[in-house]
C-alpha positions in Angstrom: -198.3 50.5 -13.5 -198.9 46.8 -12.6 -200.5 44.1 -14.6 -203.8 44.2 -12.7 -204.2 47.9 -13.5 -203.5 47.3 -17.2 -206.1 44.5 -17.4 -208.6 46.6 -15.4 -208.2 49.5 -17.8 -208.5 47.3 -20.8 -211.7 45.8 -19.3 -213.2 49.2 -18.7 -212.3 50.3 -22.2 -214.0 47.1 -23.7 -217.2 47.7 -21.7 -217.3 51.3 -22.7 -216.8 50.4 -26.3 -219.6 47.8 -26.0 -222.0 50.4 -24.7 -221.0 52.8 -27.5 -221.7 50.1 -30.0 -225.1 49.3 -28.5 -225.9 53.1 -28.4 -225.0 53.4 -32.1 -227.3 50.5 -33.0 -230.2 52.2 -31.2 -229.4 55.4 -33.0 -229.5 53.5 -36.3 -225.9 54.2 -37.1 -225.5 50.7 -38.5 -228.3 50.7 -41.0 -227.9 48.2 -43.8 -226.0 49.8 -46.8 -226.2 53.5 -45.9 -225.6 56.0 -48.7 -221.9 56.2 -47.9 -221.4 52.6 -49.0 -222.7 53.6 -52.4 -220.1 56.3 -52.9 -217.9 54.2 -55.2 -220.9 53.5 -57.5 -222.3 55.7 -60.2 -226.0 56.0 -60.8 -227.3 52.8 -62.3 -224.1 50.9 -61.7 -225.2 48.8 -58.7 -226.1 45.4 -59.9 -223.6 45.5 -62.8 -220.6 43.2 -62.4 -217.1 44.5 -63.2 -214.1 42.2 -63.6 -211.7 43.2 -66.4 -209.6 40.1 -65.8 -212.6 37.9 -66.8 -213.2 36.6 -70.3 -216.5 37.8 -71.9 -218.0 34.4 -71.1 -217.0 34.7 -67.5 -218.3 38.2 -67.3 -221.6 37.1 -68.8 -221.8 34.2 -66.2 -221.0 36.7 -63.4 -223.9 38.9 -64.5 -226.2 36.0 -64.6 -225.1 34.9 -61.1 -225.8 38.4 -59.8 -229.2 38.6 -61.6 -229.7 40.5 -64.8 -230.5 44.2 -64.3 -231.7 46.5 -67.0 -230.7 50.2 -66.9 -233.0 52.9 -67.8 -232.1 55.2 -70.7 -231.7 58.1 -68.2 -229.4 56.2 -66.0 -227.4 54.9 -68.9 -226.8 58.4 -70.2 -225.8 59.7 -66.7 -223.5 56.7 -66.3 -221.8 57.2 -69.7 -221.0 60.8 -68.7 -219.4 59.7 -65.4 -217.5 56.9 -67.2 -215.9 59.5 -69.4 -214.8 61.4 -66.3 -213.5 58.1 -64.9 -211.4 57.5 -68.0 -209.9 60.9 -67.6 -209.1 60.0 -63.9 -207.6 56.7 -65.0 -205.4 58.3 -67.6 -204.0 60.7 -65.0 -202.7 57.8 -62.9 -201.9 55.3 -65.6 -198.2 56.2 -66.0 -197.2 56.3 -62.3 -199.3 53.2 -61.6 -197.6 51.2 -64.4 -194.1 52.3 -63.3 -194.7 51.4 -59.6 -196.4 48.0 -60.5 -193.6 47.1 -62.9 -191.0 47.7 -60.2 -193.2 45.6 -57.8 -193.1 42.7 -60.2 -189.4 42.9 -60.6 -188.8 42.9 -56.9 -191.3 40.0 -56.4 -189.2 37.8 -58.7 -186.0 38.8 -57.0 -187.3 38.3 -53.5 -189.0 35.0 -54.5 -185.7 33.6 -55.8 -183.8 34.7 -52.7 -186.4 33.2 -50.5 -186.4 29.9 -52.3 -182.6 29.7 -52.1 -182.6 30.5 -48.4 -185.3 27.9 -47.8 -183.3 25.1 -49.5 -180.3 26.0 -47.4 -182.2 25.2 -44.2 -182.2 21.5 -45.1 -179.2 21.5 -47.5 -176.6 23.8 -45.9 -174.0 23.2 -48.6 -176.3 24.5 -51.4 -174.7 27.5 -53.1 -172.0 28.4 -50.6 -169.3 29.5 -53.0 -169.6 33.2 -52.2 -170.2 35.0 -48.9 -173.2 36.9 -50.3 -175.0 33.6 -51.0 -174.8 32.3 -47.5 -178.1 31.8 -45.6 -177.7 34.9 -43.3 -177.4 37.3 -46.2 -179.7 35.5 -48.7 -182.6 35.4 -46.2 -182.1 39.0 -45.3 -182.1 39.9 -49.0 -185.4 38.0 -49.3 -187.0 39.8 -46.4 -186.0 43.3 -47.5 -186.9 42.5 -51.2 -190.4 41.7 -50.1 -190.8 44.3 -47.3 -189.4 47.2 -49.2 -189.5 46.1 -52.8 -192.6 44.1 -53.8 -195.0 45.1 -51.0 -194.6 49.0 -51.0 -194.3 49.3 -54.7 -197.5 47.2 -55.2 -199.3 49.1 -52.5 -198.2 52.5 -53.8 -199.1 51.5 -57.4 -202.6 50.4 -56.5 -203.1 53.4 -54.3 -202.2 55.8 -57.0 -204.8 54.2 -59.3 -207.5 54.1 -56.6 -207.2 57.7 -55.4 -208.7 59.4 -58.5 -211.4 56.8 -58.7 -212.3 57.3 -55.0 -212.1 61.1 -55.1 -213.6 61.3 -58.7 -211.0 63.7 -59.9 -207.7 63.3 -61.9 -204.6 62.5 -59.9 -202.6 65.6 -59.0 -198.9 65.4 -58.3 -198.2 62.1 -60.1 -194.7 63.4 -60.9 -193.9 63.5 -57.2 -194.9 59.9 -56.8 -192.8 58.9 -59.8 -189.8 60.8 -58.4 -190.4 59.2 -55.0 -190.6 55.8 -56.6 -187.3 56.4 -58.4 -185.6 57.5 -55.1 -187.1 54.6 -53.3 -185.8 52.0 -55.8 -182.4 53.6 -55.9 -182.2 53.5 -52.2 -183.4 49.9 -52.0 -180.9 48.7 -54.7 -178.1 50.3 -52.7 -179.4 48.9 -49.4 -179.6 45.4 -50.8 -176.1 45.7 -52.2 -174.9 46.7 -48.7 -176.6 43.7 -47.2 -175.1 41.3 -49.8 -171.7 42.8 -48.8 -172.3 42.2 -45.1 -172.9 45.9 -44.3 -176.1 46.1 -42.1 -177.5 47.8 -39.0 -178.0 44.4 -37.5 -181.8 44.7 -36.6 -184.5 42.6 -38.2 -186.6 44.7 -40.7 -184.0 47.5 -40.3 -180.9 45.9 -41.8 -180.2 48.5 -44.4 -177.7 51.2 -43.3 -179.5 54.3 -42.1 -177.6 56.5 -44.6 -179.3 54.6 -47.4 -182.7 54.9 -45.6 -182.6 58.6 -46.1 -183.4 58.1 -49.8 -186.3 55.9 -48.9 -187.8 58.3 -46.3 -187.7 61.1 -48.9 -189.1 58.8 -51.6 -192.0 57.6 -49.3 -192.9 61.2 -48.4 -192.9 62.2 -52.1 -195.1 59.2 -52.9 -197.7 60.4 -50.4 -198.0 63.9 -51.7 -200.5 63.0 -54.5 -202.9 62.0 -51.7 -202.7 65.4 -50.2 -203.0 67.3 -53.5 -205.8 65.2 -54.9 -207.8 65.3 -51.6 -207.8 69.1 -51.9 -209.4 68.9 -55.3 -211.8 66.0 -54.6 -215.3 66.1 -56.2 -217.0 63.8 -53.6 -218.7 65.0 -50.4 -217.9 61.9 -48.5 -214.5 60.1 -48.1 -215.1 56.4 -48.7 -213.5 54.1 -46.1 -210.8 53.0 -48.5 -209.5 56.6 -48.5 -209.3 56.5 -44.7 -207.2 53.4 -44.8 -204.9 54.6 -47.5 -204.5 58.1 -46.0 -203.6 56.6 -42.6 -201.1 54.2 -44.1 -199.4 56.8 -46.3 -199.1 59.0 -43.2 -198.0 56.3 -40.8 -195.3 54.7 -42.9 -192.8 57.5 -43.4 -193.1 58.3 -39.6 -192.4 54.7 -38.7 -189.5 54.3 -41.1 -188.0 57.6 -40.0 -188.2 56.8 -36.2 -187.0 53.3 -36.7 -183.9 54.5 -38.6 -182.8 57.4 -36.4 -179.0 56.8 -35.8 -177.6 56.4 -32.3 -180.9 57.1 -30.6 -182.1 53.6 -29.6 -179.6 51.4 -27.8 -179.8 48.3 -25.7 -183.2 47.2 -24.4 -184.8 50.3 -25.9 -183.4 49.3 -29.3 -185.1 45.9 -29.1 -188.3 47.5 -28.0 -188.2 50.0 -30.9 -187.2 47.2 -33.3 -190.4 45.2 -32.7 -192.5 48.4 -32.4 -191.4 49.2 -35.9 -191.5 45.6 -37.3 -195.0 44.9 -36.2 -196.4 48.3 -37.0 -195.1 48.2 -40.6 -197.2 45.1 -41.0 -200.3 46.4 -39.2 -200.2 50.2 -40.0 -199.0 50.1 -43.6 -199.4 46.8 -45.4 -202.7 45.9 -43.6 -204.6 49.2 -44.2 -203.4 49.3 -47.8 -204.8 45.8 -48.4 -208.0 46.5 -46.5 -208.5 49.6 -48.6 -208.2 47.4 -51.7 -210.7 44.8 -50.4 -213.3 47.5 -49.5 -213.1 48.9 -53.0 -212.6 45.9 -55.4 -214.9 43.4 -53.7 -218.1 45.5 -53.9 -217.1 46.8 -57.4 -216.7 43.3 -58.8 -220.0 42.0 -57.5 -221.8 45.3 -58.1 -223.1 45.5 -54.5 -222.3 47.9 -51.7 -220.6 46.6 -48.6 -223.0 45.1 -46.1 -222.4 47.6 -43.2 -220.4 50.8 -43.9 -220.3 51.8 -40.3 -218.8 48.4 -39.4 -216.0 49.2 -41.8 -215.3 52.3 -39.7 -215.3 50.3 -36.5 -212.6 48.1 -38.1 -210.6 51.2 -39.1 -210.6 52.9 -35.7 -210.1 49.6 -33.9 -206.9 49.0 -36.0 -205.7 52.5 -35.4 -206.3 52.3 -31.7 -205.2 48.8 -30.8 -202.4 48.0 -33.1 -199.7 50.5 -32.0 -198.2 48.4 -29.2 -198.8 44.8 -30.3 -195.1 44.3 -31.3 -194.1 43.9 -27.6 -195.3 40.3 -27.5 -192.2 39.4 -29.4 -190.2 40.3 -26.3 -192.0 37.9 -23.9 -189.3 36.5 -21.6 -186.9 39.3 -22.5 -185.3 41.9 -20.2 -188.1 44.5 -20.7 -190.6 45.8 -18.2 -193.4 43.2 -17.8 -196.1 45.9 -17.9 -195.0 46.7 -21.4 -195.3 43.1 -22.5 -198.6 42.7 -20.8 -199.9 45.8 -22.5 -198.9 44.3 -25.8 -200.6 41.1 -25.1 -203.8 42.9 -24.1 -203.8 45.0 -27.2 -203.1 41.9 -29.3 -206.2 40.3 -28.0 -208.2 43.5 -28.5 -207.3 43.4 -32.2 -209.9 40.6 -32.4 -212.5 43.4 -32.4 -211.5 45.2 -35.7 -210.7 41.8 -37.3 -214.1 40.4 -36.6 -215.7 43.7 -37.8 -214.0 43.2 -41.2 -214.7 39.5 -41.3 -218.4 39.9 -40.6 -218.6 42.7 -43.1 -216.9 40.6 -45.9 -219.0 37.6 -45.2 -222.3 39.4 -45.3 -221.3 41.4 -48.4 -220.5 38.1 -50.2 -223.5 36.3 -48.7 -225.6 34.8 -51.6 -222.8 35.7 -54.0 -220.1 33.0 -53.3 -220.8 31.3 -56.6 -219.3 34.3 -58.3 -215.9 33.0 -57.2 -216.3 30.4 -59.9 -216.4 33.0 -62.6 -214.3 35.9 -61.3 -210.5 35.5 -61.3 -209.9 38.8 -59.5 -212.5 38.0 -56.8 -210.8 34.7 -56.0 -207.7 36.5 -54.9 -209.5 39.3 -53.1 -211.9 37.1 -51.1 -209.1 34.6 -50.2 -206.8 37.4 -49.1 -209.6 38.8 -46.9 -210.1 35.4 -45.3 -206.4 35.1 -44.6 -206.5 38.4 -42.8 -208.9 36.8 -40.4 -206.8 33.7 -40.0 -203.5 35.5 -39.5 -204.9 38.1 -37.1 -206.7 35.7 -34.9 -203.7 33.4 -34.9 -201.5 36.4 -34.0 -203.7 37.5 -31.1 -203.6 34.0 -29.5 -199.9 33.6 -30.3 -199.2 36.7 -28.1 -200.5 34.8 -25.0 -197.6 33.7 -22.8 -198.8 30.1 -22.7 -198.7 29.8 -26.5 -195.8 32.1 -27.0 -193.6 29.9 -24.8 -194.0 27.1 -27.4 -193.9 29.1 -30.6 -191.2 31.7 -29.8 -188.0 31.2 -31.7 -189.5 28.5 -33.9 -190.6 28.2 -37.6 -194.2 28.6 -36.4 -193.7 32.4 -36.3 -192.3 32.3 -39.8 -195.5 30.6 -41.0 -197.6 33.1 -39.1 -195.7 36.1 -40.7 -196.2 34.6 -44.2 -199.9 34.0 -43.6 -200.1 37.8 -42.9 -197.8 39.3 -45.5 -198.3 36.7 -48.2 -201.6 35.0 -47.6 -203.3 38.3 -46.9 -201.4 41.3 -48.3 -199.8 39.7 -51.4 -202.9 37.7 -52.4 -205.0 40.8 -52.2 -202.4 42.8 -54.3 -202.5 40.1 -57.0 -206.3 40.5 -57.2 -206.0 44.3 -57.3 -203.4 44.2 -60.1 -205.5 41.9 -62.2 -208.3 44.5 -61.9 -206.2 47.6 -62.4 -203.8 46.8 -65.2 -206.5 46.5 -68.0 -207.6 50.1 -67.1 -203.9 51.2 -67.1 -203.0 49.7 -70.4 -206.4 49.9 -72.1 -205.8 46.3 -72.9 -207.2 43.2 -71.3 -205.2 40.3 -70.0 -204.2 38.3 -73.1 -204.2 34.8 -71.5 -207.0 34.4 -68.9 -206.0 30.8 -68.2 -202.7 32.0 -66.9 -204.6 33.9 -64.1 -206.2 30.6 -63.0 -202.8 28.8 -63.2 -201.2 31.6 -61.1 -204.0 31.3 -58.5 -203.7 27.6 -58.1 -199.9 27.5 -58.0 -199.7 30.1 -55.3 -202.6 28.7 -53.3 -201.4 25.1 -53.3 -197.8 26.2 -52.8 -198.7 28.5 -49.9 -200.9 25.9 -48.3 -198.0 23.4 -48.3 -195.7 26.1 -47.0 -197.9 27.5 -44.2 -199.4 24.2 -42.9 -196.0 22.4 -43.0 -194.1 25.2 -41.2 -196.9 25.6 -38.6 -196.8 21.9 -37.7 -193.0 21.7 -37.8 -192.7 24.9 -35.7 -195.1 23.6 -33.0 -193.2 20.3 -32.8 -189.9 22.2 -32.7 -191.2 24.3 -29.8 -192.3 21.3 -27.8 -189.0 19.6 -28.4 -187.0 22.6 -27.2 -189.1 22.7 -24.0 -188.5 19.0 -23.3 -185.6 18.7 -20.9 -185.1 15.1 -22.0 -184.2 16.1 -25.6 -181.1 17.8 -26.9 -181.3 20.9 -29.0 -180.3 19.0 -32.1 -183.3 16.8 -31.7 -185.5 19.9 -32.0 -183.7 20.6 -35.2 -184.0 17.2 -36.7 -187.8 17.1 -36.1 -188.2 20.1 -38.4 -186.4 18.5 -41.4 -189.5 17.0 -43.2 -191.4 20.3 -42.8 -188.5 22.4 -44.0 -188.4 20.3 -47.2 -192.1 20.8 -47.6 -191.4 24.6 -47.2 -189.1 24.4 -50.2 -191.6 22.5 -52.2 -194.3 25.0 -51.4 -192.0 27.9 -52.0 -191.0 26.4 -55.3 -194.6 26.3 -56.4 -195.2 29.9 -55.2 -192.1 31.1 -57.2 -193.4 29.3 -60.3 -196.7 31.1 -59.8 -194.8 34.4 -59.6 -193.0 33.7 -62.8 -196.3 32.9 -64.5 -197.7 36.2 -63.1 -194.6 38.2 -64.3 -194.7 36.6 -67.8 -198.4 37.6 -68.1 -197.7 41.1 -66.8 -194.9 41.6 -69.4 -197.1 40.1 -72.2 -199.9 42.5 -71.3 -197.4 45.5 -71.1 -196.2 44.6 -74.6 -199.7 43.9 -75.8 -199.1 40.3 -76.9 -201.9 37.8 -77.2 -205.4 38.2 -78.5 -207.0 41.6 -78.6 -209.8 41.7 -76.0 -210.8 45.2 -75.3 -214.4 45.7 -74.2 -216.6 47.8 -72.0 -216.2 47.0 -68.3 -219.8 47.4 -67.2 -222.0 46.2 -70.0 -221.9 43.2 -72.2 -223.0 45.1 -75.3 -221.5 48.3 -76.8 -223.5 51.4 -76.0 -223.0 55.1 -75.8 -219.8 54.3 -73.9 -218.3 52.6 -77.0 -215.0 54.5 -76.8 -214.9 54.5 -73.1 -213.3 51.1 -72.9 -211.1 51.7 -69.9 -213.9 52.5 -67.5 
């Protein structure tokens, strides 16, 4: 298949999709806020703000920003009954959620420390070189694996376990399987990181841990997905909200990706490189991305008390992601000894990813339209909305970065490192922070003891990440131009990055400090330190739901 044929097929597919979209509009499939978008709300709940990480004063201000809404006695009674069922659902997932999120926080601190050390080594190579396991090659790999297989999946699994019974309106079934899966996963990860520190790896990026160790993680991931299957079979909802679609797909895709990527002695040579980036990119796009999008589509409307603007547009985003993302990893092989049609297909699909990204971005904007002032009062919403914006930035940037004209400059530079962090940190991690701030008060039946620490955490990571991403993007672009200049030596392309690598360490240091603040606050809440601030989540006065404080 030649390049012209691929481009022609992509064009035909785009035009067909456009006609389907126009047809769906004419058939009123994209009506504003159809009933499906209200699935996550109870009767009388729309219009009531919900942010358990906010102080009572912030929550009151949020409600005033959204406009006060009185609830009839009938609606209040129906809502109190459903809140009681919601508390039961929350209790069914509380233990597994806490265990997984606690593991996530531990791995976040470990990975942040390793990342900061490896960053300093780029401009100070003599820093901590006493032991082999502290050299840059191993420390950077420990950082990558600590984030990719420690913090990220534990946070995603933890939030998913909590969301499932909420979305399906039934207690979580099979929590013990998820706990067992989490234990196996963490044992496997600890062994794998030890192997990396000792210099025992499989030698592929994102797949460094020995495949023998990966067996534990494959089994653990499969066990963690079982509660989704069991709880789905006992759901009490007639319609599966879009967040369930995203989570179900992610929990199905990830074990398959991880299993195929770690099959021993199957992928060799050029095929191994192709598989490597098929795996590396799909872990980002088909596991972390849908898990974060599922969180945004649940927490954003719940906090502001309004359904998403267009439910069907959310489904366009889901199917666009599922259809287009599978082969985008090939653009990392531009210029490599792989079939050119494969690279071209990857570039085309990378550009096609603009469709689901714009679908999400438009949906988020119109959902928040008229409500952006709520960001002043809602700590959780700041993380959620910022993370959603970073999804747009990282995805659009990634699509254009796949083009050969741009890839020629950015490939093998720090620009790609900045891009990866905009996606995995700016989008996924920021969204997970927001989700955890919402979830933990319901898990612990205890509100965050020090709300000012949430604001401190937010500004530390935002300022730090801005310095990190902007500095590396500029430095990486200049590095690429210098490497393409035949009049300059390779070392000149290294020296030009020095100021930006130092800014990376400054930004990384602020981010790590923010993570320490977050971890301290998490531990303080788990131990129930600080002032006692338990209150109803939906109303500013106690009512028939007096004892239903977790709802």
